[in-house]
A tleap script that builds the chain and sets N, CA, C and O, in Angstrom:
source leaprc.protein.ff14SB
mol = sequence {
  NASP LYS ASN LEU VAL LEU TRP ARG THR ASP
  ASN SER ILE VAL ILE LEU ASN LEU PHE PRO
  TYR ASN ASN GLY HIE LEU LEU ILE ALA PRO
  VAL ARG HIE ILE ALA GLY LEU GLU GLN ALA
  ASN GLU THR GLU LEU LEU GLU LEU LEU LYS
  LEU VAL ARG GLU SER GLN LYS ALA LEU THR
  ALA ALA ILE LYS PRO GLN GLY PHE ASN VAL
  GLY ILE ASN ILE GLY ARG VAL ALA GLY ALA
  GLY LEU PRO GLY HIE LEU HIE PHE HIE LEU
  VAL PRO ARG TRP GLU GLY ASP THR ASN PHE
  ILE ASN VAL CYS SER ASP THR ASP VAL ILE
  SER GLN SER LEU THR GLU LEU LEU GLY GLN
  LEU ARG LYS VAL SER LYS GLU HIE ASN LEU
  PRO GLN CLEU
}
set mol.1.N position { 179.826 110.165 28.510 }
set mol.1.CA position { 179.419 109.862 29.676 }
set mol.1.C position { 178.299 108.181 29.460 }
set mol.1.O position { 178.509 107.350 30.343 }
set mol.2.N position { 177.764 107.979 28.913 }
set mol.2.CA position { 177.181 106.768 28.751 }
set mol.2.C position { 177.988 105.411 29.070 }
set mol.2.O position { 177.619 104.457 29.754 }
set mol.3.N position { 179.064 105.581 28.453 }
set mol.3.CA position { 180.372 104.166 28.397 }
set mol.3.C position { 180.836 104.401 30.035 }
set mol.3.O position { 181.380 103.451 30.597 }
set mol.4.N position { 180.596 105.773 30.850 }
set mol.4.CA position { 181.319 105.792 31.901 }
set mol.4.C position { 183.034 105.531 31.965 }
set mol.4.O position { 183.561 104.753 32.760 }
set mol.5.N position { 183.665 106.238 31.097 }
set mol.5.CA position { 184.643 106.144 30.950 }
set mol.5.C position { 185.783 107.604 31.743 }
set mol.5.O position { 185.758 108.785 31.395 }
set mol.6.N position { 186.551 107.062 32.694 }
set mol.6.CA position { 187.165 107.936 33.439 }
set mol.6.C position { 188.490 108.413 32.859 }
set mol.6.O position { 188.728 109.608 33.035 }
set mol.7.N position { 189.397 107.690 32.197 }
set mol.7.CA position { 190.655 107.708 31.743 }
set mol.7.C position { 190.968 107.009 30.364 }
set mol.7.O position { 191.091 105.885 30.849 }
set mol.8.N position { 191.174 106.826 29.128 }
set mol.8.CA position { 191.558 106.207 27.884 }
set mol.8.C position { 193.022 107.003 27.731 }
set mol.8.O position { 193.236 108.214 27.791 }
set mol.9.N position { 194.110 105.714 27.478 }
set mol.9.CA position { 195.165 105.993 26.593 }
set mol.9.C position { 195.434 105.331 25.671 }
set mol.9.O position { 194.504 104.566 25.414 }
set mol.10.N position { 196.381 105.214 24.926 }
set mol.10.CA position { 196.425 104.748 23.862 }
set mol.10.C position { 196.554 102.615 23.994 }
set mol.10.O position { 196.348 101.605 23.322 }
set mol.11.N position { 196.930 102.963 25.062 }
set mol.11.CA position { 197.143 101.476 25.503 }
set mol.11.C position { 195.819 100.920 26.203 }
set mol.11.O position { 195.405 99.786 25.960 }
set mol.12.N position { 195.277 101.665 26.959 }
set mol.12.CA position { 194.500 101.326 28.386 }
set mol.12.C position { 193.354 102.131 28.184 }
set mol.12.O position { 193.168 103.073 27.414 }
set mol.13.N position { 192.325 101.367 29.353 }
set mol.13.CA position { 191.199 102.345 29.304 }
set mol.13.C position { 190.763 101.956 31.068 }
set mol.13.O position { 190.960 100.890 31.651 }
set mol.14.N position { 190.103 103.269 31.630 }
set mol.14.CA position { 189.736 103.032 33.205 }
set mol.14.C position { 187.985 103.387 32.798 }
set mol.14.O position { 187.512 104.314 32.141 }
set mol.15.N position { 187.563 102.657 33.238 }
set mol.15.CA position { 185.758 102.883 33.666 }
set mol.15.C position { 185.297 102.318 34.514 }
set mol.15.O position { 185.722 101.225 34.889 }
set mol.16.N position { 183.908 103.167 35.236 }
set mol.16.CA position { 183.802 102.861 35.913 }
set mol.16.C position { 182.402 101.549 36.137 }
set mol.16.O position { 181.486 101.648 35.320 }
set mol.17.N position { 182.286 100.395 37.211 }
set mol.17.CA position { 181.725 99.141 36.362 }
set mol.17.C position { 180.487 99.559 36.550 }
set mol.17.O position { 180.219 100.368 37.438 }
set mol.18.N position { 179.491 99.004 35.650 }
set mol.18.CA position { 178.271 99.304 35.383 }
set mol.18.C position { 177.111 98.988 36.598 }
set mol.18.O position { 176.029 99.459 36.948 }
set mol.19.N position { 178.278 97.589 37.134 }
set mol.19.CA position { 177.615 96.439 37.795 }
set mol.19.C position { 178.210 96.717 39.037 }
set mol.19.O position { 178.028 95.700 39.707 }
set mol.20.N position { 178.942 97.706 39.838 }
set mol.20.CA position { 179.718 97.750 40.895 }
set mol.20.C position { 179.698 96.808 41.925 }
set mol.20.O position { 178.605 96.247 42.001 }
set mol.21.N position { 180.615 96.395 42.834 }
set mol.21.CA position { 180.442 95.442 44.126 }
set mol.21.C position { 180.219 96.573 45.057 }
set mol.21.O position { 179.320 96.481 45.892 }
set mol.22.N position { 180.927 97.580 44.987 }
set mol.22.CA position { 180.915 98.663 45.767 }
set mol.22.C position { 180.965 100.229 45.283 }
set mol.22.O position { 181.648 100.303 44.263 }
set mol.23.N position { 180.554 101.256 45.615 }
set mol.23.CA position { 180.854 102.551 45.466 }
set mol.23.C position { 182.238 102.860 45.013 }
set mol.23.O position { 183.289 102.730 45.640 }
set mol.24.N position { 182.050 103.266 43.878 }
set mol.24.CA position { 183.966 103.553 43.207 }
set mol.24.C position { 184.426 102.406 42.219 }
set mol.24.O position { 185.525 102.413 41.665 }
set mol.25.N position { 183.610 101.564 42.080 }
set mol.25.CA position { 184.164 100.241 41.516 }
set mol.25.C position { 185.105 100.547 40.155 }
set mol.25.O position { 184.480 101.104 39.252 }
set mol.26.N position { 186.245 100.315 39.935 }
set mol.26.CA position { 186.336 100.788 38.687 }
set mol.26.C position { 187.372 99.146 38.359 }
set mol.26.O position { 187.895 98.256 39.030 }
set mol.27.N position { 187.200 99.525 36.891 }
set mol.27.CA position { 187.455 98.123 35.696 }
set mol.27.C position { 188.848 98.848 35.096 }
set mol.27.O position { 188.690 100.037 34.818 }
set mol.28.N position { 189.848 98.438 34.918 }
set mol.28.CA position { 191.271 98.824 34.028 }
set mol.28.C position { 191.661 97.777 33.448 }
set mol.28.O position { 192.009 96.696 33.923 }
set mol.29.N position { 191.568 98.251 32.044 }
set mol.29.CA position { 192.059 97.245 30.937 }
set mol.29.C position { 192.583 97.751 29.650 }
set mol.29.O position { 192.303 98.725 28.951 }
set mol.30.N position { 193.363 96.864 29.568 }
set mol.30.CA position { 194.094 97.018 27.929 }
set mol.30.C position { 192.880 97.466 26.798 }
set mol.30.O position { 191.672 97.430 27.031 }
set mol.31.N position { 193.389 97.810 25.779 }
set mol.31.CA position { 192.607 98.655 24.802 }
set mol.31.C position { 192.544 97.124 24.162 }
set mol.31.O position { 191.493 96.493 24.044 }
set mol.32.N position { 193.651 96.713 23.831 }
set mol.32.CA position { 193.797 95.342 23.150 }
set mol.32.C position { 193.319 94.256 23.728 }
set mol.32.O position { 193.737 93.833 24.806 }
set mol.33.N position { 192.462 93.759 23.095 }
set mol.33.CA position { 191.797 92.331 23.731 }
set mol.33.C position { 192.185 91.210 23.790 }
set mol.33.O position { 191.860 90.352 22.968 }
set mol.34.N position { 193.112 90.968 24.977 }
set mol.34.CA position { 193.778 89.658 25.284 }
set mol.34.C position { 192.881 89.124 26.507 }
set mol.34.O position { 192.386 89.817 27.396 }
set mol.35.N position { 192.803 87.956 26.373 }
set mol.35.CA position { 192.731 87.073 27.691 }
set mol.35.C position { 192.958 86.703 29.055 }
set mol.35.O position { 192.317 86.205 29.980 }
set mol.36.N position { 194.662 87.338 28.724 }
set mol.36.CA position { 194.824 86.965 30.188 }
set mol.36.C position { 196.803 87.440 30.023 }
set mol.36.O position { 197.437 87.625 28.983 }
set mol.37.N position { 197.225 87.499 31.267 }
set mol.37.CA position { 198.407 88.906 31.322 }
set mol.37.C position { 199.529 88.387 30.601 }
set mol.37.O position { 200.408 89.227 30.413 }
set mol.38.N position { 199.739 87.319 30.172 }
set mol.38.CA position { 200.513 86.130 29.441 }
set mol.38.C position { 200.697 86.800 27.802 }
set mol.38.O position { 201.696 86.668 27.094 }
set mol.39.N position { 199.622 87.427 27.506 }
set mol.39.CA position { 199.432 87.958 26.030 }
set mol.39.C position { 199.767 89.250 26.330 }
set mol.39.O position { 200.216 89.823 25.338 }
set mol.40.N position { 199.725 89.900 27.265 }
set mol.40.CA position { 200.092 91.652 27.242 }
set mol.40.C position { 201.746 91.991 27.034 }
set mol.40.O position { 202.676 91.532 27.697 }
set mol.41.N position { 201.790 92.670 26.224 }
set mol.41.CA position { 203.364 93.119 26.431 }
set mol.41.C position { 203.746 94.069 27.603 }
set mol.41.O position { 202.989 94.585 28.426 }
set mol.42.N position { 204.855 94.161 27.507 }
set mol.42.CA position { 205.634 95.270 28.717 }
set mol.42.C position { 205.092 96.496 28.778 }
set mol.42.O position { 205.026 96.979 29.909 }
set mol.43.N position { 204.707 97.103 27.931 }
set mol.43.CA position { 204.197 98.508 27.664 }
set mol.43.C position { 203.101 98.350 28.416 }
set mol.43.O position { 203.143 98.846 29.542 }
set mol.44.N position { 202.030 97.729 28.050 }
set mol.44.CA position { 200.725 97.148 28.720 }
set mol.44.C position { 200.592 96.902 30.042 }
set mol.44.O position { 199.718 97.413 30.743 }
set mol.45.N position { 201.430 96.130 30.421 }
set mol.45.CA position { 201.576 95.591 31.693 }
set mol.45.C position { 202.026 96.771 32.844 }
set mol.45.O position { 201.675 96.859 34.021 }
set mol.46.N position { 202.799 97.509 32.170 }
set mol.46.CA position { 203.567 98.385 33.051 }
set mol.46.C position { 202.836 99.568 33.197 }
set mol.46.O position { 203.108 100.199 34.218 }
set mol.47.N position { 201.751 100.174 32.259 }
set mol.47.CA position { 200.388 101.288 32.340 }
set mol.47.C position { 199.455 100.602 32.852 }
set mol.47.O position { 198.710 101.433 33.371 }
set mol.48.N position { 198.936 99.319 33.064 }
set mol.48.CA position { 197.878 98.569 33.730 }
set mol.48.C position { 197.991 98.640 35.068 }
set mol.48.O position { 196.989 98.873 35.744 }
set mol.49.N position { 199.349 98.430 35.706 }
set mol.49.CA position { 199.584 98.837 36.961 }
set mol.49.C position { 199.522 100.654 37.497 }
set mol.49.O position { 198.861 101.207 38.375 }
set mol.50.N position { 200.636 101.231 36.406 }
set mol.50.CA position { 200.210 102.638 36.694 }
set mol.50.C position { 199.068 102.694 36.972 }
set mol.50.O position { 198.753 103.016 38.118 }
set mol.51.N position { 198.145 102.413 36.057 }
set mol.51.CA position { 196.497 103.328 36.089 }
set mol.51.C position { 195.881 102.612 37.430 }
set mol.51.O position { 195.041 103.250 38.063 }
set mol.52.N position { 196.295 101.223 37.916 }
set mol.52.CA position { 195.518 100.896 38.912 }
set mol.52.C position { 196.076 102.057 40.288 }
set mol.52.O position { 195.275 102.559 41.076 }
set mol.53.N position { 197.635 102.316 40.328 }
set mol.53.CA position { 197.895 103.075 41.282 }
set mol.53.C position { 197.099 104.331 41.053 }
set mol.53.O position { 196.291 104.651 41.925 }
set mol.54.N position { 197.231 105.059 40.008 }
set mol.54.CA position { 196.452 106.482 39.838 }
set mol.54.C position { 195.019 106.154 39.753 }
set mol.54.O position { 194.479 107.251 39.611 }
set mol.55.N position { 194.249 105.386 39.760 }
set mol.55.CA position { 192.651 105.218 40.147 }
set mol.55.C position { 192.630 105.247 41.189 }
set mol.55.O position { 191.683 105.895 41.633 }
set mol.56.N position { 193.496 104.673 42.145 }
set mol.56.CA position { 193.673 104.315 43.416 }
set mol.56.C position { 194.025 106.233 44.370 }
set mol.56.O position { 193.507 106.718 45.376 }
set mol.57.N position { 194.821 106.639 43.661 }
set mol.57.CA position { 194.888 108.288 44.051 }
set mol.57.C position { 193.745 108.862 43.713 }
set mol.57.O position { 193.405 109.808 44.424 }
set mol.58.N position { 193.045 108.562 42.826 }
set mol.58.CA position { 191.925 109.782 42.222 }
set mol.58.C position { 190.415 108.896 43.303 }
set mol.58.O position { 189.746 109.660 43.999 }
set mol.59.N position { 190.104 107.590 43.314 }
set mol.59.CA position { 189.252 107.396 44.371 }
set mol.59.C position { 189.585 107.826 45.657 }
set mol.59.O position { 188.674 108.211 46.390 }
set mol.60.N position { 190.922 107.823 46.114 }
set mol.60.CA position { 191.100 108.451 47.825 }
set mol.60.C position { 190.598 109.540 48.134 }
set mol.60.O position { 189.893 109.844 49.096 }
set mol.61.N position { 191.184 110.450 46.835 }
set mol.61.CA position { 190.814 111.728 46.720 }
set mol.61.C position { 189.497 112.061 46.594 }
set mol.61.O position { 189.087 113.102 47.107 }
set mol.62.N position { 188.844 111.406 46.049 }
set mol.62.CA position { 187.005 111.504 45.790 }
set mol.62.C position { 186.184 110.660 46.934 }
set mol.62.O position { 184.991 110.775 46.653 }
set mol.63.N position { 186.294 110.122 47.723 }
set mol.63.CA position { 185.587 109.366 47.997 }
set mol.63.C position { 185.874 108.657 49.346 }
set mol.63.O position { 185.096 108.037 50.071 }
set mol.64.N position { 187.104 108.893 49.479 }
set mol.64.CA position { 187.850 108.433 50.703 }
set mol.64.C position { 187.948 106.953 51.330 }
set mol.64.O position { 187.952 106.624 52.517 }
set mol.65.N position { 188.006 106.374 50.481 }
set mol.65.CA position { 188.034 105.053 51.301 }
set mol.65.C position { 189.084 104.583 52.143 }
set mol.65.O position { 190.203 105.080 52.022 }
set mol.66.N position { 188.813 103.481 53.176 }
set mol.66.CA position { 189.742 103.206 54.059 }
set mol.66.C position { 190.746 101.753 53.368 }
set mol.66.O position { 191.683 101.233 53.973 }
set mol.67.N position { 190.242 101.332 51.991 }
set mol.67.CA position { 191.161 100.337 52.133 }
set mol.67.C position { 190.555 100.061 50.531 }
set mol.67.O position { 189.627 100.728 50.074 }
set mol.68.N position { 191.204 99.026 49.813 }
set mol.68.CA position { 191.257 98.390 48.139 }
set mol.68.C position { 191.221 97.240 48.388 }
set mol.68.O position { 191.876 96.708 49.284 }
set mol.69.N position { 190.461 96.688 47.644 }
set mol.69.CA position { 190.498 95.132 46.870 }
set mol.69.C position { 191.106 95.328 45.133 }
set mol.69.O position { 190.632 96.042 44.250 }
set mol.70.N position { 192.160 94.520 45.088 }
set mol.70.CA position { 192.708 94.890 43.544 }
set mol.70.C position { 192.693 93.331 43.283 }
set mol.70.O position { 193.307 92.483 43.932 }
set mol.71.N position { 191.685 93.090 41.963 }
set mol.71.CA position { 191.874 91.454 41.508 }
set mol.71.C position { 191.602 91.503 39.955 }
set mol.71.O position { 190.956 92.390 39.397 }
set mol.72.N position { 192.310 90.198 39.217 }
set mol.72.CA position { 191.918 90.142 38.118 }
set mol.72.C position { 191.309 88.608 38.076 }
set mol.72.O position { 191.521 87.762 38.945 }
set mol.73.N position { 190.658 88.456 37.109 }
set mol.73.CA position { 189.293 86.932 37.170 }
set mol.73.C position { 189.587 86.716 35.918 }
set mol.73.O position { 189.055 87.357 35.012 }
set mol.74.N position { 190.605 85.646 35.691 }
set mol.74.CA position { 191.307 84.870 34.153 }
set mol.74.C position { 190.183 83.723 33.796 }
set mol.74.O position { 190.517 82.685 34.368 }
set mol.75.N position { 189.198 83.582 33.191 }
set mol.75.CA position { 188.689 82.730 32.599 }
set mol.75.C position { 187.443 82.507 33.535 }
set mol.75.O position { 187.447 82.582 34.763 }
set mol.76.N position { 186.536 82.263 32.840 }
set mol.76.CA position { 185.041 82.033 33.125 }
set mol.76.C position { 185.095 81.026 34.633 }
set mol.76.O position { 184.426 81.395 35.599 }
set mol.77.N position { 185.666 80.170 34.688 }
set mol.77.CA position { 185.370 79.341 35.877 }
set mol.77.C position { 186.199 80.059 37.503 }
set mol.77.O position { 186.198 79.672 38.672 }
set mol.78.N position { 186.909 81.404 36.694 }
set mol.78.CA position { 187.698 81.740 37.913 }
set mol.78.C position { 187.013 83.439 38.256 }
set mol.78.O position { 187.653 84.313 38.841 }
set mol.79.N position { 185.545 83.602 37.712 }
set mol.79.CA position { 184.594 84.374 37.516 }
set mol.79.C position { 184.779 85.540 36.690 }
set mol.79.O position { 184.202 86.622 36.794 }
set mol.80.N position { 185.335 85.317 36.161 }
set mol.80.CA position { 185.681 86.785 34.575 }
set mol.80.C position { 184.445 86.527 33.938 }
set mol.80.O position { 183.980 85.446 33.576 }
set mol.81.N position { 183.889 87.883 33.833 }
set mol.81.CA position { 182.561 88.116 33.186 }
set mol.81.C position { 182.969 88.538 31.609 }
set mol.81.O position { 182.274 88.218 30.644 }
set mol.82.N position { 183.873 89.099 31.541 }
set mol.82.CA position { 184.471 89.068 30.011 }
set mol.82.C position { 185.736 88.206 29.957 }
set mol.82.O position { 186.819 88.767 30.129 }
set mol.83.N position { 185.688 86.968 29.744 }
set mol.83.CA position { 186.700 86.148 29.590 }
set mol.83.C position { 187.595 86.191 28.364 }
set mol.83.O position { 188.681 85.611 28.348 }
set mol.84.N position { 187.232 86.726 27.575 }
set mol.84.CA position { 188.431 87.367 26.437 }
set mol.84.C position { 189.188 88.416 26.683 }
set mol.84.O position { 190.121 88.784 25.968 }
set mol.85.N position { 188.804 88.958 27.743 }
set mol.85.CA position { 189.493 90.575 27.744 }
set mol.85.C position { 189.897 90.796 29.179 }
set mol.85.O position { 189.014 90.839 30.036 }
set mol.86.N position { 191.186 90.941 29.511 }
set mol.86.CA position { 191.316 91.056 30.568 }
set mol.86.C position { 191.229 92.153 31.129 }
set mol.86.O position { 191.368 93.168 30.446 }
set mol.87.N position { 190.997 92.237 32.403 }
set mol.87.CA position { 190.839 93.762 33.390 }
set mol.87.C position { 191.119 93.381 34.728 }
set mol.87.O position { 190.967 92.262 35.219 }
set mol.88.N position { 191.560 94.456 35.296 }
set mol.88.CA position { 191.637 94.638 36.908 }
set mol.88.C position { 190.362 95.286 37.399 }
set mol.88.O position { 189.793 96.305 37.010 }
set mol.89.N position { 190.067 94.438 38.342 }
set mol.89.CA position { 188.911 95.395 39.083 }
set mol.89.C position { 189.732 96.137 40.587 }
set mol.89.O position { 190.398 95.544 41.436 }
set mol.90.N position { 189.414 97.491 40.513 }
set mol.90.CA position { 189.739 98.418 41.595 }
set mol.90.C position { 188.573 98.562 42.816 }
set mol.90.O position { 187.853 99.518 42.529 }
set mol.91.N position { 188.191 97.983 43.968 }
set mol.91.CA position { 187.471 98.566 44.577 }
set mol.91.C position { 187.356 98.951 46.052 }
set mol.91.O position { 187.644 98.253 47.024 }
set mol.92.N position { 186.891 100.168 46.029 }
set mol.92.CA position { 186.821 100.682 47.355 }
set mol.92.C position { 186.269 99.969 48.661 }
set mol.92.O position { 185.423 99.077 48.607 }
set mol.93.N position { 186.928 100.531 50.058 }
set mol.93.CA position { 186.281 99.265 50.913 }
set mol.93.C position { 186.309 100.440 52.259 }
set mol.93.O position { 187.129 101.307 52.561 }
set mol.94.N position { 185.332 100.111 52.724 }
set mol.94.CA position { 185.189 100.870 54.415 }
set mol.94.C position { 184.883 100.102 55.430 }
set mol.94.O position { 184.207 99.082 55.298 }
set mol.95.N position { 185.304 100.474 56.429 }
set mol.95.CA position { 185.374 99.415 57.770 }
set mol.95.C position { 183.550 99.353 57.630 }
set mol.95.O position { 182.880 100.335 57.309 }
set mol.96.N position { 182.952 97.931 57.960 }
set mol.96.CA position { 181.839 97.358 57.961 }
set mol.96.C position { 180.957 97.743 56.745 }
set mol.96.O position { 179.765 98.014 56.600 }
set mol.97.N position { 181.979 97.659 55.976 }
set mol.97.CA position { 180.527 97.946 54.103 }
set mol.97.C position { 180.092 96.399 54.066 }
set mol.97.O position { 180.479 95.357 54.596 }
set mol.98.N position { 179.025 96.814 53.111 }
set mol.98.CA position { 178.004 95.704 52.774 }
set mol.98.C position { 178.426 95.316 51.084 }
set mol.98.O position { 177.661 94.937 50.197 }
set mol.99.N position { 179.803 95.544 51.016 }
set mol.99.CA position { 180.350 94.982 49.737 }
set mol.99.C position { 179.856 94.069 48.879 }
set mol.99.O position { 179.534 94.391 47.736 }
set mol.100.N position { 179.760 93.013 49.273 }
set mol.100.CA position { 179.616 91.551 48.576 }
set mol.100.C position { 178.240 90.886 48.999 }
set mol.100.O position { 178.101 89.669 48.884 }
set mol.101.N position { 177.297 91.633 49.455 }
set mol.101.CA position { 175.973 91.397 49.837 }
set mol.101.C position { 175.220 91.041 48.806 }
set mol.101.O position { 174.391 90.153 49.007 }
set mol.102.N position { 175.314 91.576 47.617 }
set mol.102.CA position { 174.751 91.109 46.355 }
set mol.102.C position { 175.054 89.502 46.195 }
set mol.102.O position { 174.152 88.723 45.885 }
set mol.103.N position { 176.414 89.073 46.436 }
set mol.103.CA position { 176.676 87.186 46.248 }
set mol.103.C position { 175.715 86.495 47.179 }
set mol.103.O position { 174.910 85.627 46.840 }
set mol.104.N position { 175.935 87.100 48.697 }
set mol.104.CA position { 175.031 86.554 49.230 }
set mol.104.C position { 173.621 86.642 49.513 }
set mol.104.O position { 172.984 85.695 49.974 }
set mol.105.N position { 173.048 87.949 49.201 }
set mol.105.CA position { 171.357 87.749 49.192 }
set mol.105.C position { 170.654 88.206 48.188 }
set mol.105.O position { 169.462 88.501 48.280 }
set mol.106.N position { 171.616 88.334 46.737 }
set mol.106.CA position { 171.080 88.939 45.348 }
set mol.106.C position { 170.198 90.592 45.720 }
set mol.106.O position { 169.098 91.048 45.409 }
set mol.107.N position { 171.201 91.026 46.413 }
set mol.107.CA position { 170.500 92.622 46.642 }
set mol.107.C position { 171.751 93.451 46.692 }
set mol.107.O position { 172.823 93.177 47.233 }
set mol.108.N position { 171.372 94.598 45.972 }
set mol.108.CA position { 172.284 95.449 45.398 }
set mol.108.C position { 172.337 96.760 46.321 }
set mol.108.O position { 171.357 97.319 46.815 }
set mol.109.N position { 173.681 97.136 46.451 }
set mol.109.CA position { 173.634 98.361 47.723 }
set mol.109.C position { 174.440 99.520 46.526 }
set mol.109.O position { 175.599 99.325 46.158 }
set mol.110.N position { 173.809 100.416 46.152 }
set mol.110.CA position { 174.620 101.649 45.480 }
set mol.110.C position { 174.267 103.083 46.191 }
set mol.110.O position { 173.127 103.530 46.316 }
set mol.111.N position { 175.250 103.595 46.549 }
set mol.111.CA position { 175.591 104.657 47.465 }
set mol.111.C position { 175.183 106.201 46.788 }
set mol.111.O position { 174.736 107.222 47.312 }
set mol.112.N position { 175.566 105.856 45.346 }
set mol.112.CA position { 175.769 106.804 44.525 }
set mol.112.C position { 175.567 106.563 43.139 }
set mol.112.O position { 175.991 105.559 42.565 }
set mol.113.N position { 174.677 107.822 42.392 }
set mol.113.CA position { 174.850 107.216 40.992 }
set mol.113.C position { 176.244 107.495 40.423 }
set mol.113.O position { 177.071 108.259 40.921 }
set mol.114.N position { 176.419 106.604 39.057 }
set mol.114.CA position { 177.712 106.200 38.274 }
set mol.114.C position { 177.990 107.563 37.798 }
set mol.114.O position { 179.162 107.886 37.608 }
set mol.115.N position { 177.034 108.396 37.586 }
set mol.115.CA position { 177.337 109.409 36.596 }
set mol.115.C position { 177.742 110.526 37.295 }
set mol.115.O position { 178.341 111.450 36.744 }
set mol.116.N position { 177.420 110.509 38.629 }
set mol.116.CA position { 177.537 111.690 39.795 }
set mol.116.C position { 179.210 111.292 39.831 }
set mol.116.O position { 180.105 111.981 39.342 }
set mol.117.N position { 179.373 109.981 40.550 }
set mol.117.CA position { 180.559 109.664 41.008 }
set mol.117.C position { 181.557 109.951 39.464 }
set mol.117.O position { 182.536 110.686 39.595 }
set mol.118.N position { 181.318 109.463 38.311 }
set mol.118.CA position { 182.269 109.921 36.943 }
set mol.118.C position { 182.649 111.288 37.369 }
set mol.118.O position { 183.802 111.567 37.700 }
set mol.119.N position { 181.630 112.173 37.358 }
set mol.119.CA position { 181.717 113.433 37.419 }
set mol.119.C position { 183.025 113.908 38.532 }
set mol.119.O position { 184.086 114.448 38.219 }
set mol.120.N position { 182.666 113.605 39.579 }
set mol.120.CA position { 183.505 113.553 40.953 }
set mol.120.C position { 185.080 112.876 40.596 }
set mol.120.O position { 185.915 113.541 41.210 }
set mol.121.N position { 185.473 112.205 40.113 }
set mol.121.CA position { 186.166 111.387 39.828 }
set mol.121.C position { 186.786 112.404 38.855 }
set mol.121.O position { 187.880 112.844 39.209 }
set mol.122.N position { 186.356 112.792 37.855 }
set mol.122.CA position { 187.197 113.501 36.684 }
set mol.122.C position { 187.644 114.985 37.136 }
set mol.122.O position { 188.654 115.506 36.663 }
set mol.123.N position { 186.754 115.681 38.161 }
set mol.123.CA position { 187.170 117.050 38.734 }
set mol.123.C position { 188.338 116.650 39.591 }
set mol.123.O position { 189.348 117.346 39.482 }
set mol.124.N position { 188.364 115.371 40.644 }
set mol.124.CA position { 189.531 115.217 41.125 }
set mol.124.C position { 190.502 114.961 40.322 }
set mol.124.O position { 191.553 115.455 40.731 }
set mol.125.N position { 190.635 114.187 38.988 }
set mol.125.CA position { 191.669 113.983 38.655 }
set mol.125.C position { 192.342 115.171 37.844 }
set mol.125.O position { 193.527 115.263 37.524 }
set mol.126.N position { 191.387 115.989 37.606 }
set mol.126.CA position { 192.072 117.309 36.974 }
set mol.126.C position { 192.877 118.151 38.157 }
set mol.126.O position { 193.895 118.790 37.891 }
set mol.127.N position { 192.368 118.089 39.358 }
set mol.127.CA position { 192.822 118.737 40.443 }
set mol.127.C position { 194.336 118.293 40.591 }
set mol.127.O position { 195.366 118.961 40.497 }
set mol.128.N position { 194.135 116.933 40.857 }
set mol.128.CA position { 195.323 116.474 40.651 }
set mol.128.C position { 196.524 116.100 39.943 }
set mol.128.O position { 197.666 115.718 40.196 }
set mol.129.N position { 195.823 116.358 38.993 }
set mol.129.CA position { 196.850 116.261 37.339 }
set mol.129.C position { 197.384 114.549 36.976 }
set mol.129.O position { 198.470 114.150 36.558 }
set mol.130.N position { 195.868 113.632 37.408 }
set mol.130.CA position { 195.858 112.372 37.273 }
set mol.130.C position { 195.257 112.157 35.768 }
set mol.130.O position { 194.375 112.868 35.283 }
set mol.131.N position { 195.846 111.123 35.153 }
set mol.131.CA position { 196.627 109.669 35.848 }
set mol.131.C position { 198.250 110.098 35.389 }
set mol.131.O position { 198.522 110.421 34.233 }
set mol.132.N position { 198.979 110.059 36.182 }
set mol.132.CA position { 200.378 110.516 35.455 }
set mol.132.C position { 201.102 109.326 35.235 }
set mol.132.O position { 201.655 108.756 36.176 }
set mol.133.N position { 201.152 108.900 34.084 }
set mol.133.CA position { 202.238 107.978 33.683 }
set mol.133.C position { 203.583 108.043 33.021 }
set mol.133.O position { 204.236 107.015 32.846 }
savepdb mol mol.pdb
quit
């Protein structure tokens, strides 16, 4: 659990972000270290998008967000924290949330422990037979 891995396939991995923008912030990445979408093969691209979808289902069942932000930062100037490793951000959202307060005021708002959330997501994943690739 120290690596916060929710799911791992031969081609992809879904993990909880150690420094989340909001509760439930997941990272979906190819196992192969690639810098951008143009380096991903068709299998990797399709699986990444399916895992974004399946992650959204798991988060919806576990913590019931009202919306999501999905994003990719490619390159350091675009905000990539790991510029050599492509990954999607899936960030749950709620009306009136304080999601990006840390950007404005250097304040972190964490409403649930990562290990507690990981356990909750694993439970709903099993209950809902996720991921379905």
